[in-house]
N, C-alpha and C positions, 0 to 999 in steps of 0.2 A: 095667456099672456103673463109674463113675469116681470116684475119691477123691483129694483133694489137700489138703495142709496146708502153709502158709507161716509160718515163724517168723522174723520180721524183728526182730532185737535193737535196732537203732537206725537210724532214717531221719530225717534232720534237714534244716532249712533255716537257713543261716547268713547273716549280714551280712558281706560281703566287700569288699575293695578290692585290686585288682591281684593277685588270687589268694590274699590273706591273710585269714584269718578274724578278724573284729573282734568278733563276738558271735553268740549263738544266738537266732534268732527262734522256732523251735520244734524240739523233739526228741521223737520218738515211738517206742515199741515196739509192734509190730503182730503179732498172731496171727490167722491167717485160714484157716478150713477150708471146703472146698467138696465137695459130693457131687452127682453127676449120675447119673441112671438113664434108660435109653432102651429102648423097646420098639417093635416093628414087626410088621406082618402083611402078607403078600403074597398077592394073588389073581390067578390066571391065567384071564382071561376067555375067551381063545381061544389058538390056537397062535401068534398074532402080537400079542396085546395082554395086558399084565400090569401091575398097579399095586401100589404099596407105600405103606402109610399108617403113619407113625411118630409117636411122641409122646415128648418128652424133658422131664424135670423136673429143675430145679437148685435146690439149697438152699445158702445161704452163711451161716456163723456167724463173727462177727468180734469181736475184743477189742482195744481201743486204749488204751494207757497213755501219756498225753501229759505233757509238761513243764508244760503249762497244764491244771490239773485240770478246767476247764470243757469241755475238748475230749477228755476220756477217756470211755470207755463201751463197752458191748457191744451186740450186736444180731443179729438173724436176718432173712433175706429169702429169698424164693423166687420162681420164675417157671416157667411151662409153655410149651413151644414145639412146635407141630405141624409135621409135614413130610409132603410128598406127592411121589411119583415115578411117572411113567408111562413104560413102555417099549413101543415099537412095532417089530415085526420078529421075526426077521430076514427080509430080502428080499435075495437075492444076497449073503449073508454080511454084511449091513449092518443095524444097529439104530439107532433114533432115541430119544433120551431127553428128557423134560420134567420139570423139578424145580421145586418151590415150597415155601415154608416161612417160618417166623418165626425170627429170631435175637434176641440181646440183647447189651447192652453192660454190662460191669461197671465201676463207678466205684471210685476210690481209697477204701478203707474209712475213711480218716482224715476224708474229707469227710462220711461218714455220721454221725460223732459230733461234728462241728464245731458249736460254739455261739458261740464268741468268735473274732474275728479276732486271731491271735497277734501281729500287728504293731501294730495300732491299739488293741486292746482293745474295739472296738465289737462289737455283736451280729452274728453271721453266720448264714447260712441253710445247713442241712445238706442233703446229697444222698441220693438213693435208691441203694442199692448195686447193684441189678440193674434195668436199664431198657430199654425199647424205644428206637427212634430219635427219639422226641419226648418232651419233658417233659410230664407230665400236668397240671401246675398252669398257671394262666393268669398268668404273670409278664409285666409290661409290657416286659421286656427281650426277650421272644420265647420260643418253644417249641422251637426247633431245638437239637439237641445238637451243639456244635462238633466237627467231624471225623467225624460219623456219615455213612455212605455211603447214598445214595439208591438206588443200583443196583450190582449186581456181575454181570458177565457172564464166563463162562469156557467154553471149548470146545476141542476138539482133534480131530485126525485121526491115527490110528496105522495104519501099514502094516507088516505083518510076514508076508510070504508064506513059502512053503515054501523059497524060495531063500535065499541067504546074506545079502542086503542087507535092512535094515529101517530105519524112520524114523518120525518123528512131527512134527507142527506143532501148537503150542498157543497159545491166545489168552487174555490176562487183561486185563479192562477194569474200571476203577473209575469211576463217574460223579462229577460235581462234588460237592464236600462243602461244607456251610455252615461257615464259620470263626467266626461270631458267632451269638448266640442269635436274632437277628432275620434272619439269612441275608443281611444287607446286603453281606457280603463272602463270596465263595465261591472255592474252589480250582478249578483246571482239571481236566478229566478225565484219567485215566491209562490208556493202552493200550500193552501190551507183548506182543510176539510172541517165543516161545521155540521152539526146534527141537532135534531129535536125529536123527543118522544114524549107522548102525553096520553092522557085518558080523559074521557068525558064522564065526570062523576055523576052529573045529572044534567037536565036541560040547561040551567043557567050557569053551571060550574064546569070549568076546564082546568085541569092541572097539567103543567108541562115542565119539562127539563130541557133547557138549551145547552148544548155542549159546543164550546168554542175551541178551535185548534185541537180537533179530536185526537190526532196522532202526536200532539206535542212537538210539532216541527220547529226547529231552531232556524227561523227565517227572519227576514227584515221587512218592515213596513215601508221603509225608505232608506236610501243610502246617499251619502255625500262624499266627495273627494276634495280635501283641502289640507292645508298645513296646520299642524298643531304640535304642542309640546307637553310631554309629561315631565315630572320633576327629574327623572334620571336620563332624559334624552338630550341630544345636542341643543345648544342655544338657538341655532337657526331653525329648529323644529324638524318635523318629519312629515312628508306628503303621504297620506294614507286614506283609506276608506273609513268613514265614520258611519255607524249604523244605528238606526232607531229600531230596536227589536220588536217583533210582533208579540202579542200577548201570549203567555204560556197557556197550556190547557186549563180551562176553567169551566164551571157550570153555573147556570142561573135557573132558579126554581121560580115559576110564576103560577099564580092562581087567578084565573079570569072569571069574572062574574058578568054574565050577559043579561041585560034588561032593556 
């Protein structure tokens, strides 16, 4: 079981110029509690085949106090996510794994109580706190959730024989993500390789080197699409993709003492 509560005293959006605050567009106090419970059952069909079926339920309760009364409110939402794992082996000390399941995305709870645009005063549409990777309503703007992944692939190989040397190689891949509700703009995919190599110096001592972004791929951790303006660009700004770059190739040396 997992429990979490966030008490955010003030989260605000200000009108600024050159780093100086000129006014407050909106200011909110947010209290948000979440509870998750997970259960699973494992069946061993034979000496080389076993499966695990799991089910997770999540409930969120939130309370927003906004500087604009129309955007204050409370609410509760929940979602259920099934999981499945199959394991085949071992054959020659090797096992193969297959995993599938559903996940969810949690939205900013201030969007769940939103009824009025704090900047223009016009009516605004609220969001669902817990959602899958598509909007369920049929909005002309589209049903894609900006930034939601269409696929995630991860894998790895670990070698740790009885001898002193050990190592691993790991892959992390994110598929292209829609950046607008109609998916007319999409990010590129992200693929990063990480590795580790080490040695057992003695029974209590292990020396290892972790290598991140092994091939120094120029990829993004996350992308956004919105309007911004650089000093030499038009006053109305330019709609473009904004990227938070992944870390460059780097290494970390660790010395572990077991006792």
